[in-house]
C-alpha positions as CSV (number, residue, x, y, z in Angstrom):
1,X,-32.3,-64.1,8.7
2,X,-31.9,-62.0,5.4
3,X,-34.5,-64.5,3.9
4,X,-37.0,-64.6,6.2
5,X,-37.4,-61.2,6.1
6,X,-37.6,-61.0,2.3
7,X,-40.2,-63.4,2.6
8,X,-41.8,-61.7,5.1
9,X,-42.4,-58.4,3.1
10,X,-43.0,-60.3,-0.2
11,X,-46.5,-60.8,1.6
12,X,-47.0,-57.1,1.4
13,X,-47.9,-56.9,-2.4
14,X,-48.9,-53.1,-2.0
15,X,-45.8,-52.0,-0.2
16,X,-43.1,-52.0,-2.8
17,X,-41.2,-49.4,-1.6
18,X,-40.7,-50.9,2.4
19,X,-39.8,-54.4,-0.1
20,X,-36.7,-52.5,-1.5
21,X,-35.5,-50.9,1.7
22,X,-35.9,-53.9,3.8
23,X,-34.0,-56.2,0.7
24,X,-31.5,-53.6,0.6
25,X,-30.6,-53.2,4.2
26,X,-31.3,-57.0,5.0
27,X,-30.2,-58.7,1.5
28,X,-27.3,-56.7,0.3
29,X,-23.3,-57.1,2.1
30,X,-21.9,-54.2,1.1
31,X,-24.8,-52.4,2.6
32,X,-25.0,-54.5,5.6
33,X,-20.6,-53.7,6.1
34,X,-21.5,-49.7,5.5
35,X,-24.4,-49.8,8.5
36,X,-22.5,-52.2,10.6
37,X,-21.8,-50.4,13.5
38,X,-18.5,-51.3,14.5
39,X,-17.9,-49.1,11.5
40,X,-15.4,-46.0,12.1
41,X,-16.9,-42.5,11.2
42,X,-13.9,-40.8,9.8
43,X,-13.5,-37.1,10.1
44,X,-12.3,-35.1,7.4
45,X,-9.1,-33.3,8.5
46,X,-5.8,-32.1,7.3
47,X,-2.5,-33.1,9.2
48,X,-0.2,-30.2,8.7
49,X,3.3,-30.4,7.4
50,X,5.9,-29.0,9.3
51,X,7.5,-28.1,6.1
52,X,4.7,-25.4,5.4
53,X,5.1,-24.0,8.2
54,X,8.2,-23.6,8.6
55,X,8.5,-25.4,12.0
56,X,11.9,-27.5,10.5
57,X,13.3,-24.4,10.3
58,X,12.9,-23.6,13.8
59,X,14.7,-21.7,15.5
60,X,15.6,-20.0,12.4
61,X,11.7,-19.2,12.7
62,X,9.4,-16.4,14.4
63,X,8.2,-18.5,17.4
64,X,5.2,-21.3,18.1
65,X,3.0,-19.8,20.1
66,X,-0.3,-20.4,17.6
67,X,1.0,-23.8,16.6
68,X,-1.8,-25.6,18.7
69,X,-4.5,-23.8,17.4
70,X,-3.0,-25.0,13.3
71,X,-2.8,-28.3,14.7
72,X,-6.4,-28.2,16.6
73,X,-8.0,-26.4,13.1
74,X,-9.1,-23.7,15.5
75,X,-6.7,-21.9,12.4
76,X,-8.0,-22.7,8.8
77,X,-7.4,-21.3,5.5
78,X,-10.0,-20.5,2.9
79,X,-9.2,-23.6,1.1
80,X,-10.3,-25.9,4.3
81,X,-14.1,-24.7,3.8
82,X,-14.5,-26.3,0.9
83,X,-15.1,-30.4,0.1
84,X,-11.4,-31.7,-0.1
85,X,-9.7,-30.0,2.3
86,X,-6.2,-28.8,1.3
87,X,-3.4,-26.3,2.1
88,X,-2.6,-23.6,-0.3
89,X,0.2,-23.5,-2.3
90,X,3.4,-23.1,-0.3
91,X,4.9,-20.4,-2.8
92,X,2.7,-17.4,-1.7
93,X,3.2,-14.7,0.8
94,X,0.0,-14.4,2.5
95,X,-3.4,-16.1,3.1
96,X,-6.6,-15.4,3.7
97,X,-7.6,-18.0,6.9
98,X,-10.4,-18.4,9.7
99,X,-9.8,-18.2,13.3
100,X,-11.8,-19.4,16.4
101,X,-11.7,-19.3,20.0
102,X,-14.6,-21.4,20.8
103,X,-15.2,-23.6,17.9
104,X,-18.5,-21.2,17.3
105,X,-17.8,-18.2,15.9
106,X,-15.5,-17.6,13.6
107,X,-13.3,-14.4,12.1
108,X,-11.1,-13.5,9.4
109,X,-7.0,-13.7,9.9
110,X,-4.6,-12.9,7.4
111,X,-1.7,-15.6,8.1
112,X,1.6,-14.3,6.1
113,X,5.2,-15.3,5.8
114,X,8.2,-12.4,6.5
115,X,9.4,-12.8,2.9
116,X,8.5,-15.3,0.1
117,X,9.5,-19.0,0.2
118,X,12.1,-18.3,-2.5
119,X,13.4,-15.7,-0.5
120,X,13.6,-17.9,2.4
121,X,15.1,-20.7,0.3
122,X,17.9,-18.4,-0.6
123,X,18.7,-17.2,2.8
124,X,18.5,-21.0,4.1
125,X,21.0,-21.6,1.5
126,X,23.4,-18.7,1.8
127,X,23.5,-19.5,5.5
128,X,24.8,-23.0,5.0
129,X,27.3,-22.3,2.3
130,X,28.9,-19.0,4.2
131,X,29.0,-20.1,7.7
132,X,29.4,-24.4,7.3
133,X,30.3,-24.4,3.3
134,X,27.5,-26.8,2.4
135,X,24.5,-26.9,0.4
136,X,22.5,-28.0,3.3
137,X,22.8,-27.9,7.1
138,X,21.2,-27.1,10.6
139,X,19.9,-23.8,10.3
140,X,20.2,-23.4,13.8
141,X,23.6,-24.6,14.4
142,X,25.1,-23.0,11.9
143,X,23.6,-19.3,13.2
144,X,24.7,-20.4,17.0
145,X,28.6,-20.4,16.2
146,X,28.6,-16.4,14.7
147,X,30.1,-13.9,16.4
148,X,26.7,-11.8,16.7
149,X,24.7,-14.7,18.3
150,X,27.7,-15.5,21.2
151,X,27.1,-11.8,21.8
152,X,23.6,-12.1,22.2
153,X,23.7,-15.5,24.3
154,X,26.2,-13.5,26.9
155,X,23.9,-9.9,26.9
156,X,22.0,-9.2,29.7
157,X,20.1,-6.3,28.1
158,X,19.2,-5.9,23.9
159,X,22.0,-3.2,23.3
160,X,22.0,-1.0,20.2
161,X,25.5,-2.8,19.4
162,X,23.9,-6.5,19.2
163,X,21.4,-5.0,16.2
164,X,23.7,-3.0,14.3
165,X,24.0,-3.4,10.7
166,X,20.3,-5.4,10.6
167,X,18.4,-4.5,7.5
168,X,15.1,-3.3,8.9
169,X,14.2,0.1,8.8
170,X,13.2,0.0,12.4
171,X,16.9,-0.8,13.6
172,X,18.8,1.2,11.5
173,X,18.2,4.5,14.1
174,X,17.7,2.4,17.2
175,X,17.9,3.9,20.8
176,X,17.6,2.2,24.2
177,X,14.5,3.1,25.3
178,X,13.3,1.4,21.7
179,X,15.0,-1.7,22.0
180,X,13.7,-2.4,26.1
181,X,10.9,-2.3,24.6
182,X,11.0,-4.8,22.4
183,X,12.1,-7.7,25.1
184,X,9.7,-6.1,27.7
185,X,6.6,-6.8,24.7
186,X,8.0,-9.6,22.7
187,X,5.0,-11.7,22.9
188,X,6.5,-15.2,21.5
189,X,7.5,-15.7,25.3
190,X,5.1,-16.1,28.6
191,X,7.3,-14.0,31.1
192,X,7.8,-11.1,29.3
193,X,8.1,-7.6,31.3
194,X,11.1,-6.8,32.0
195,X,14.0,-5.0,29.8
196,X,16.6,-7.4,30.8
197,X,16.5,-10.8,28.7
198,X,17.0,-13.0,31.8
199,X,13.4,-14.7,30.6
200,X,14.5,-15.6,27.1
201,X,16.3,-18.6,26.4
202,X,18.7,-19.5,24.3
203,X,16.0,-20.4,22.0
204,X,14.2,-17.4,22.5
205,X,17.1,-15.2,21.6
206,X,17.7,-16.9,18.4
207,X,14.2,-16.4,17.1
208,X,14.0,-13.2,18.4
209,X,17.5,-12.2,16.3
210,X,16.2,-14.1,13.1
211,X,13.0,-12.0,13.1
212,X,14.2,-8.6,13.6
213,X,16.8,-9.9,10.7
214,X,14.2,-10.8,8.0
215,X,11.6,-8.6,8.7
216,X,10.4,-6.5,11.9
217,X,6.7,-6.1,10.8
218,X,5.9,-8.8,13.4
219,X,7.8,-6.9,16.0
220,X,6.3,-3.9,15.6
221,X,2.9,-5.0,15.8
222,X,3.7,-6.8,19.8
223,X,5.1,-3.2,20.9
224,X,2.5,-1.6,19.1
225,X,-0.8,-3.1,19.9
226,X,-3.8,-1.8,18.5
227,X,-6.0,-1.8,22.2
228,X,-2.9,1.2,22.9
229,X,-4.9,2.8,20.1
230,X,-1.3,2.2,17.4
231,X,-3.2,1.7,14.3
232,X,-1.9,-1.6,13.4
233,X,-3.6,-4.9,13.1
234,X,-3.8,-7.1,16.0
235,X,-1.0,-9.6,16.6
236,X,-2.2,-13.0,17.3
237,X,0.4,-15.1,17.3
238,X,3.1,-16.8,14.7
239,X,4.0,-21.1,14.2
240,X,7.5,-21.8,12.4
241,X,7.3,-19.0,9.7
242,X,3.9,-17.8,9.4
243,X,2.3,-15.3,11.3
244,X,-1.1,-14.6,11.7
245,X,-2.4,-11.0,12.7
246,X,-6.7,-9.8,12.3
247,X,-7.2,-9.2,8.6
248,X,-7.8,-6.5,6.5
249,X,-8.9,-5.9,3.1
250,X,-6.0,-3.8,1.0
251,X,-6.1,-0.2,-0.3
252,X,-6.0,-1.2,-3.8
253,X,-9.0,-3.2,-3.6
254,X,-10.8,0.5,-2.8
255,X,-8.8,2.3,-5.6
256,X,-12.3,2.0,-7.6
257,X,-14.6,2.8,-4.5
258,X,-17.6,5.8,-4.5
259,X,-16.1,9.0,-4.1
260,X,-17.4,9.3,-0.6
261,X,-15.3,6.3,0.4
262,X,-12.2,7.4,-1.2
263,X,-12.8,10.6,0.6
264,X,-13.2,9.1,3.6
265,X,-10.0,7.0,3.3
266,X,-7.7,9.4,2.2
267,X,-8.5,11.5,5.4
268,X,-8.0,8.6,7.6
269,X,-4.6,8.2,5.8
270,X,-3.2,11.3,6.4
271,X,-4.5,11.2,10.2
272,X,-2.5,7.4,10.1
273,X,0.4,9.5,8.8
274,X,0.5,12.7,11.4
275,X,0.0,10.3,14.3
276,X,3.2,8.6,12.9
277,X,4.9,12.1,12.8
278,X,3.4,13.3,16.7
279,X,2.5,10.8,19.4
280,X,2.7,10.5,23.4
281,X,5.8,8.3,23.4
282,X,7.7,10.6,21.3
283,X,8.7,7.9,18.3
284,X,8.5,9.5,15.0
285,X,7.7,6.9,12.4
286,X,9.0,7.0,8.5
287,X,7.9,4.9,6.0
288,X,11.0,3.9,3.4
289,X,8.5,2.4,0.8
290,X,4.4,2.7,0.4
291,X,2.5,0.6,-1.9
292,X,-0.7,-0.2,-2.4
293,X,-0.3,-3.3,-0.3
294,X,1.0,-1.0,2.4
295,X,-2.2,0.2,4.3
296,X,-5.1,-1.9,5.0
297,X,-9.4,-1.6,5.9
298,X,-10.8,-3.0,8.8
299,X,-14.6,-4.5,8.0
300,X,-15.9,-1.5,10.1
301,X,-14.1,0.9,7.3
302,X,-11.1,1.6,9.8
303,X,-7.7,2.3,8.1
304,X,-4.6,0.8,9.2
305,X,-1.0,-0.1,8.4
306,X,-1.3,-3.5,6.4
307,X,2.5,-3.9,6.1
308,X,4.7,-2.5,8.6
309,X,7.8,-3.9,6.7
310,X,9.1,-0.9,5.6
311,X,8.7,0.6,8.8
312,X,11.5,2.7,10.4
313,X,11.7,4.9,13.5
314,X,13.4,7.5,15.4
315,X,13.7,8.3,18.9
316,X,12.8,12.1,19.1
317,X,13.7,11.8,23.2
318,X,16.9,9.6,22.7
319,X,18.2,9.8,19.1
320,X,20.3,6.8,17.6
321,X,22.4,5.2,20.4
322,X,24.8,3.7,17.3
323,X,28.0,4.8,17.3
324,X,29.9,5.8,13.9
325,X,30.6,2.6,11.9
326,X,28.6,0.9,13.4
327,X,25.3,1.0,11.2
328,X,27.7,0.2,8.1
329,X,28.7,-3.4,10.3
330,X,27.7,-6.5,8.2
331,X,27.3,-10.0,8.6
332,X,25.2,-13.3,7.6
333,X,22.0,-11.7,9.9
334,X,22.4,-8.4,7.7
335,X,22.1,-10.1,4.7
336,X,18.9,-12.8,4.7
337,X,16.6,-10.7,2.5
338,X,18.7,-7.9,1.1
339,X,22.6,-8.1,-0.7
340,X,24.5,-7.4,1.2
341,X,25.7,-4.3,-0.8
342,X,23.2,-2.0,-0.7
343,X,23.7,0.9,0.0
344,X,24.0,2.2,3.7
345,X,21.5,5.2,4.5
346,X,22.5,7.8,7.2
347,X,19.5,8.3,10.1
348,X,20.3,12.2,8.9
349,X,18.9,11.4,5.7
350,X,15.9,10.8,7.1
351,X,13.3,13.9,6.0
352,X,10.2,15.0,8.0
353,X,7.7,14.8,5.5
354,X,9.0,11.9,3.4
355,X,6.1,9.5,4.5
356,X,3.6,12.6,3.1
357,X,5.1,13.1,0.0
358,X,5.3,9.1,-0.9
359,X,1.9,8.6,-0.3
360,X,1.5,11.6,-2.1
361,X,2.8,10.1,-5.1
362,X,1.9,6.6,-5.1
363,X,-1.3,6.5,-3.1
364,X,-3.7,9.3,-3.0
365,X,-3.6,10.1,-6.7
366,X,-5.0,6.3,-7.3
367,X,-7.4,7.0,-4.8
368,X,-8.9,10.2,-5.1
369,X,-8.0,10.8,-9.1
370,X,-11.6,11.0,-11.6
371,X,-13.7,11.0,-8.6
372,X,-15.4,14.4,-8.4
373,X,-16.6,17.3,-10.2
374,X,-15.3,20.1,-11.3
375,X,-13.8,22.3,-10.1
376,X,-13.3,19.9,-6.7
377,X,-11.3,17.8,-8.6
378,X,-9.4,20.5,-10.2
379,X,-8.2,21.8,-6.4
380,X,-7.5,18.2,-5.5
381,X,-5.8,17.2,-8.3
382,X,-3.5,20.7,-7.8
383,X,-2.9,19.9,-4.1
384,X,-1.9,16.8,-4.5
385,X,0.9,17.7,-7.0
386,X,2.0,20.2,-4.6
387,X,2.5,17.8,-2.1
388,X,4.1,15.4,-4.3
389,X,6.9,18.2,-5.7
390,X,7.5,18.8,-2.2
391,X,10.1,16.9,-0.4
392,X,12.4,20.1,-0.5
393,X,9.4,22.3,1.1
394,X,8.1,20.9,4.2
395,X,5.7,23.6,5.3
396,X,4.6,23.5,1.8
397,X,3.3,19.8,1.6
398,X,2.0,21.0,5.3
399,X,-0.4,23.6,4.0
400,X,-1.6,21.5,0.7
401,X,-2.7,18.6,2.6
402,X,-4.3,21.0,5.1
403,X,-6.2,22.4,2.2
404,X,-6.5,19.1,0.9
405,X,-8.5,17.8,4.4
406,X,-10.7,20.9,4.3
407,X,-11.7,19.7,1.2
408,X,-12.5,16.2,1.4
409,X,-14.7,16.4,5.0
410,X,-17.4,17.1,3.8
411,X,-17.4,15.3,0.5
412,X,-17.3,12.4,3.0
413,X,-21.1,10.7,4.0
414,X,-22.4,9.4,7.7
415,X,-23.3,5.9,6.8
416,X,-23.5,2.2,7.9
417,X,-20.6,2.0,6.1
418,X,-18.5,3.8,8.3
419,X,-19.4,1.9,11.4
420,X,-16.2,3.0,13.2
421,X,-17.6,6.0,13.3
422,X,-21.2,5.8,13.0
423,X,-23.6,7.1,14.4
424,X,-21.5,9.3,16.1
425,X,-20.8,11.3,13.1
426,X,-24.5,12.1,13.1
427,X,-24.6,14.2,16.3
428,X,-20.5,15.5,16.0
429,X,-18.4,17.3,13.6
430,X,-15.5,14.9,15.3
431,X,-16.2,12.3,13.3
């Protein structure tokens, strides 16, 4: 057949291109194999490893609510957009990714670990050596034996004594009202809505306890959702030891921003902190630490709390319901991410303007210094210094920040860069 086609083509003297094409298709064995309809078409893809996701550690993990999207490639790391698909390094704390619900439109997401891979590994070793006296072990089997988890298994309701001594700032001064909210809004189970833990399996309880012990960030995103106006990115789910949430750009990326952008972000930052101190639910939120990655900015210019791991909560209605001595309780769950010898901090030591002072010391100077002409810059620097030095003078902090806000408002601009308030800002001073 191949020789007949070659003979036929040789008679077409002026069609060298046709001759070469036919010879390539009919006379080359390699080409014949490639063109064969029986040859399978291989779609480039990556088969996820349970180790990378942390699924091999479950149920000492966050959850599995979004695992299907990883395995169906409806969540992709940025490296998956290259020709050679590969997973990013496992030692990173966070990753940029893309998320879809329909395989057509994609949006950016942040994929984050509760703590570094190294800290996770060290905590896993500590669990095995302290509880079972072995170098490696089944984490779930070891943790299920503990006195604390046995109390969780018997409990019908999450009460303050079940979270005593956990290192999370959110649980340093827990109220029953806050703990009920955690159980009722826990998003890693399908039947949330009740303050009682009847709908939680033993596995669910261990995952919730583990998450609260390592980093309460994903829990805060679940119980204070953005759709209700809280300044947190949307929680999309978890898989193993990875959390997926809406993407924000860290505030550090805006330290070199134009003056009108810096003024806008500074005003938003002050507004967020005010809402954290005064809100309809009567919860007082405070930071134990802030840095350039604590806050983030969405693509529409809206500022949110990007990392809630250092956020504490005091219930202004009920107060802390731990009795004396419970806050200083220590067990393996108290030591998964911090030194068990770390100093105890009393709820009564939290100052009302603590977060504002931290922001004036660590963030606002980097955002605002050297951006404006004199004498405006001189006034801004003076207000910031007054705020930063005002830990013992709450009233002085309030006055300095009120004056700073009034100074910054006219320095903002109203255009499409600030989509979260544009075009409303053209018609109302409120925006």
